[in-house]
FIDOTI-154832 format. One record per residue: residue in three letters; y, x, z of N, C-alpha, C, CB in turn. Coordinates in steps of 0.2 Angstrom, whole numbers, plus 5000, padded with zeros to 4 digits. Glycine has a CB too. Example, Ala and Ser with C-alpha at 12.3 -4.5 7.8 and 13.67 -1.06 7.14 Angstrom:
REM residues 2
Ala497250665039497850625039498450665039497850575045;Ser498950645035499550685036500050645039499750705029;
END
This chain:
REM residues 240
Met478251455597478751425601479151485605478451375607;Thr479851475605480251525608480151525616480951505607;Ala480051585618479951595626480551565630479751665627;Ala480451545636480951525640481351595642480751495647;Leu481051645643481351705644480951765641481451725652;Gln481351805638481051865635481451925637480951865627;Ile481151975640481452035642481052095639481452045650;Asp481452135635481152195631481452255633481152175624;His481152305636481352375637481952375640481352405630;Val482052345646482652345650482552395656482752275653;Ser483052435656483052485662483752475665483052555659;His483752495672484452495675484452545681484552425678;Asn484952585681485052635686485652615691485252705683;Phe485552635697486152645702486252715704485952595709;Gly486752745700486852815700486152855698487052835707;Ala485952895703485352935702484652895703485352995706;Val484752835706484152795707483952745701484352745714;Gln483352755699483052715694482852645697482552755690;Ala483152595696482952525699482452495695483552485700;Leu482552495688482152465683481952515678482452405680;Asp481352525676481152575671480752545665480752625674;Asp481152525659480752505653480352435654480352555650;Val480752395658480352325659480352285653480752295665;Ser479752255652479652205647479252145650479352235640;Leu479452085649478952035651479251965648479052025659;Thr478751915648478851855645478751795649478451845638;Val479151745650479051685653478951625648479651665658;Pro478351605647478251555642478551485644477551535641;Arg478751445639479051375641478551335644479251345634;Gly478751295649478351245652477851275657478051205648;Gly477951345659477451375663477751405670477151425660;Phe477351425674477551455681477351525680477151415687;Thr477751565680477651645680477851675687478051675674;Ala477351705690477551735697477751805695476951725702;Leu478251835699478451905698478351935705479251905696;Leu477751965706477551995712477752065713476751985712;Gly477952075719478152145721478352155728478652175716;Val478252205731478552215738479252225738478252285741;Asn479652225743480352225744480552295741480552225751;Gly481052295737481252355734480852375727481052415738;Ala480452325725480152335718480552325712479552285718;Gly481152295713481652285708481752215706481452325702;Lys481452165709481452095707482152065707481052055712;Thr482552085713483252055713483652085708483552065720;Thr483552155707483952185701483852155695483752265701;Leu483252135693483052105687483352035686482252095686;Phe483351995692483751935692484451945691483551895698;Ser484751995694485452005693485652025686485652065698;Leu485252055682485352065675485252005671484852125673;Val484751965672484651905669485251855670483951865671;Thr485551855676486051815677486751845676486051785684;Arg486751905673487351945671487851955677487751905667;Leu487551965683487851995689487952065688487551975696;Tyr487452095684487452165681487452155674486952205684;Asn487752205670487652205663487052245661488352225660;Asn486652225657486152265654486352305648485552215652;Arg486252375649486552415644485952445640486852475648;Ser485352425642484752445638484352385636484452505641;Gly483952385631483452335630483852275628483052325636;Met483452215628483652155626483352095631483452135619;Ile483852045633483651995637483851925633483951995644;Arg483351885632483451825628483251765633483051815622;Val483651715634483551655637483551595632484051645643;Ala482951565632482851515627483051525620483251445630;Gly482951595618483051615612483751645611483051565607;His484251635616484851665616484951735619485351615619;Asp485251785615485351845617485851855622485451895611;Leu485651875628486151875634486751915632485851905640;Arg486751965629487352005627487751975622487152075626;Arg487451945616487851925611488051845612487351925604;Glu487651815615487751745617487751725624487251695613;Pro488151755628488051745635488151675638488551795639;Ser488651645635488751575637488151525636489451545634;Gln487951535630487351495628486751505632487151505620;Ala486651575633486051595637486051565644485951675637;Leu486651575647486751555654486751485655487351585657;Ala486951445650486951375650486251345651487251345644;Arg485751385649485051365649484651385655484651395643;Leu485051415660484751445666484951415672484951525666;Gly484451405677484651375683484351425688484351305685;Val484751445694484551495698484551475705485051555697;Val484051495709484051485716483951565719483451445718;Phe484551585722484551655724484251655731485251675725;Gln484051715733483751725740484251705745483551805741;Ser484851725744485351705749485651635748485951755749;Arg485851595753486051525752486651525748486151495759;Ala486751475743487351475739487751415740487151475732;Met487551365744487851305745488351305751487451245746;Asp488951275751489451265756489151225762490151245753;Ala488951255767488651225773489051165776488451275778;Asp489751165775490151115778490251055774490851155780;Leu490051055768490051005763489350965763490251025756;Thr489450905760488750865759488450895753488950795759;Ile487850875752487450895746487850865740486750865746;Arg488050805740488350775735489050815733488550705736;Gln489450835738490050865737489850935734490450875743;Asn489350965736489151035733488951025726488551065737;Leu488550975724488350965717488950935713487750905717;Ile489450905715489950885711490350945709490450835715;Tyr490450985714490851055712490451095707490951095719;His489751095708489351145704489351105697488651145706;Ala489351045697489351005690489951025686489250935691;Ser490551025690491151045687491151115684491751035692;Leu490851155687490751225684490451225678490451275690;His489951185677489651175670489951125665488951155672;Gly490551105667490951065662490650995662490851095656;Ile490350975667490150905668490650865671489450895671;Pro490950815668491550775671491250725676491850735665;Gly491750705680491550665686491150605685492150655690;Arg491350575679491050505677490350515675491450475672;Leu490150575673489450595671489050625677489450635665;Ala489450655681489150695687488750655691489650735691;Arg488950595693488650555698487950535696489050485699;Pro487850505690487150495688486750555687487150465681;Cys487050615685486650675685486450695692487050735682;Ile486850685697486750705704486150655707487350705708;Asp486250595705485650545707485050565705485850475705;Gln485050585698484350605695484050665698484550615688;Val484450725699484150785702483950775709484650845701;Leu484350735713484150725720483450685720484750685724;Gly483450635716482750605715482150655713482850545710;Gln482350695709481850745707481550795713482050795701;Val482050805718481850845723481750805730482350905724;Asp481750745729481550695735482050705740480850715738;Leu482750705738483250705743483750655742483650775743;Ala483550595738484050545737484350515743483750495733;Asp483950515748484250485755484650535759483650455759;Lys484750595756485150645760485750665756484750705761;Ala485950625751486550645747487150655751486650595741;Asp487250615756487950615759487850655766488250555760;Thr487350695767487150735773487450805772486450735774;Arg487850825777488050895777487450945776488550905783;Val487650995773487051045772486851075779487351105767;Thr487351085784487151105790486651065794487851115794;Ala486651005792486150955795485450955792486450885796;Leu485350995787484750995784484251045787484851015776;Ser483551035786483051075788483051135783482351045789;Gly482751185785482651245780482351225773482251295783;Gly481851185773481551155767481951115763480851125769;Gln482351065767482751025763483351065760483050975768;Ser483551115764484151155761483951185754484351205766;Arg483251215754483051245748482951195743482351285750;Arg482751135744482651085739483351065736482351025742;Ala483851065741484551055738484751105734485051045744;Glu484551165735484751225731484451215724484551295734;Ile483851195724483451185717483851125714482751165719;Ala484051075717484451015714485051045711484550965719;Arg485351085714485951125712485851155705486251165717;Ala485251195705485051235699484851185693484551275701;Leu484751125695484451085689485051035687483951035692;Ile485651045689486150995688486350995680486751005692;His486251045677486451055670485851055665486851115669;Ser485251035668484651025664484451085660484750965659;Pro484351145664484151205661483451205659484251265667;Asp483351255654482651265652482251305657482651305645;Leu482551355660482251405665482551405672482251475661;Leu482151405677482351415684482151485686481951365688;Leu482551525688482451585692482451575699482951635690;Leu481951585703481951575710481751645713481351525712;Asp482251675717482151735720481951735727482851785719;Glu481351745729481051735735481351675739481351795740;Ala481151615735481451555737481251525744481351505732;Thr480651555746480351535752480451575758479651525752;Val480951625757481051675763481351635769481551725761;Gly481151645775481351615781481151545782482151615780;Leu480751515778480451445779479851455783480351415772;Asp479651395786479051395790478451375784479051335795;Val477851375786477351365782477351305778476651375785;Lys477451245782477551185779478051175774477651125784;Ser478651205775479251205771479151245765479851225774;Arg478851305766478651345760478251315755478351415763;Ala477651275758477251245753477551185750476651215758;Glu478051155753478451095750478851125744478851055755;Val479151175745479651205740479251225734480051265743;Leu478651265735478251285730477951225726477651325733;Ala477751175730477451115726477951085722477151065732;Leu478551075725479151045721479251085714479751045725;Thr479251145714479351185708478751175703479351265710;Arg478151175706477651165701477651095698476951175705;Arg477851045702477950975700478450965695478050925706;Leu479051005695479551005690479251035684480151045693;Ile478851085684478551115678478151055675478151175679;Ala477651025679477150985676477450915673476650965681;Arg477950895677478250825675478850835670478550795682;Asp479250885671479850885667479950945662480450895672;Gly479450985662479351035657479851095658479551005650;Val480051105664480451155666480051225666480851145673;Ser480351275665479951345665480251375672480051385659;Ala479851415675480051455681479751525681479751415687;Leu480251565684480051635685480151635693480451685682;Trp479651645697479551645704479451715707479051595706;Ala479951745709479951805712479651805720480551845712;Thr479151845721478851835728478551895730478351775728;His478351905736477951965739477351935742478352015743;Ile477251865742476751825746476151805741477051765749;Met475651835742475051825738474851745738474451865740;Asp474851715743474651645744475051595739474651625751;Glu475651615737476051575733475851575725476751595733;Ile475351615724475051625717474451595716475051705715;Asp474351545711473751515709473351555704473851445707;Pro472651555704472351595699472551575692471551575699;Ala472751515690472951505683473651525681472851425682;Asp474051545686474751565685474751625680475051575691;Asp475251625677475451695673475751735679475951685667;Leu475551805679475751845684476051915681475151865689;Val476651935684476951995682476952035689477651995679;Ile476652095689476652145694477152195693475952175696;Leu477752195697478252245697478252285703478952205696;His478252355701478252405707478652465705477452425708;Arg479052485710479552535709479852535702479152605709;Gly480052475700480452465694480152455688480952515694;Arg479452465688479052465682478552405682478652525681;Val478452375676477952315676477252355675478052275669;Leu476752345680476152375679475652325676475852385686;Arg475752265676475252215673475652145672474552205677;Gln475452115666475652045665475052015662476252035661;Gly474851955665474251915662474151855667473651955661;Arg473551825666473351775670473151805677472751735667;Ala473351765682473251795689472451805690473551755694;Ala472051765688471351765689471051835686470951705687;Asp471351845680471051905676471351965679471351895669;Ile471951965682472152025685471752035692472952025686;Ala471651985695471351985702470652015701471351925705;Gly470251995696469552015695469151995700469552095694;Pro468552025701468051995706468252015713467352035704;His468652055715468852075721469452045724468852145722;Gly469752005720470351965723471052005721470351955730;Leu471551965722472251985720472452045725472751925720;Thr472352035731472552085736472252155734472452065743;Arg471652155733471352215731471552245725470552205731;Ala471652205720471952225713472652255714471952165708;Phe473052215718473752245719473752315722474152195723;Leu473352315727473252385731473052435726472852375737;Asp472552425722472352475717472852495712471652445714;Leu473252445710473752455705474352495708474052395702;Thr474552475714475152505717475052555723475552445720;Gly474552555726474352595731474752575738474652665730;Val474952515738475352495744475052425746476052495744;Ala475052405752474852335754475452285753474652335761;Pro475352225750475852175749476152155755475652125745;
END
């Protein structure tokens, strides 16, 4: 089966600074893959390459089998993104934001409304459709961002530090929602984080440090008998 995301031998520099060094990783279909690294590890740079905010000049990136350089439109159409920074217009309602985003994906108005109703139901915000984003809690705002990312029925969700700034309860709700979308709707997810507690033993795990992939595999196997924090410290030499 074609992977949701395949990254092979990708590097990226900012002048003399090597942000990514020969990165390869795979996100399987219908799975939750955690991308674990401290701030500055290269997670956001990698997401910027996958979303074509930066152009990858080395290696290859495939989204749902589509080469990002050769078939950028097809690849990006299979991708939904929740950036670390907020992307919704705070002065508009959730519905207004989603109508605008649907239009960017070529979904006409007559089809946008049922799509919006569907994705808001998926993220448990059906009763907040006409609420301004400014009136939402932090957790609700993040769920609205996920609804925005789902509007065009992507194969893969990229979530870059999606729980940053949320309280413990909201963080748990956003994480549980993402896992539920995978289990119920078959969406795949690459979840970038620096928080160990967001990773389950059965998750696929990629450890990124100073722009290099140090390990990929089942989190429980990487953690070993002494736990994930100890394994991370042994691999990187730094505390998460």
